[in-house]
Steps between C-alpha positions, in 0.01 A plus 500: 500500500695190402219265598681353800287629783541194720878519475493872582285442809728220622812714463331799665385295799830315545728799463283712729497216754880485486516873568255478790683202652826694475345791686337270756828337600674832559629607160598861437402740226828645379532869406677622188848590623749569222790487747445130570468298177357183656229692685420683177471171307283348773268802483487474122408132522231573758347771283477251213193366684342846495153442642599302812794738561275802481237342725764405758647848496161670541398251769816561701628144471852386431690663783707184538631355822873442465503295822234259374625158396290521182614850393717379211235252386247781486734718296570209266128432445429867425794540262434167326135585440602825331757327282255224407246766410758651265544161332123467462481846342781414257323176409177690434689745279659216303162333449335826394770578244497146358852405610366216708195288435 
């Protein structure tokens, strides 16, 4: 809609790849637990990348292996991709409203 199709495709591919890499190295999909604030925030960040999160949940991925050496790296990739997706969405909003050129 903003005429930046190439940029949109690049962000979609890269952020989805980050999510998939995070799952592949043993990352976990966190549930919404209001009793534990950090788990809640991690789940919120993961849901910011809605399509990959939904696909992973439906596909049964993201069980996480706490004993794996790459467990924390996987979690970091998944959470970071969601947070980066949020920044991309905010940038799109700013461009659409004319705040940023």
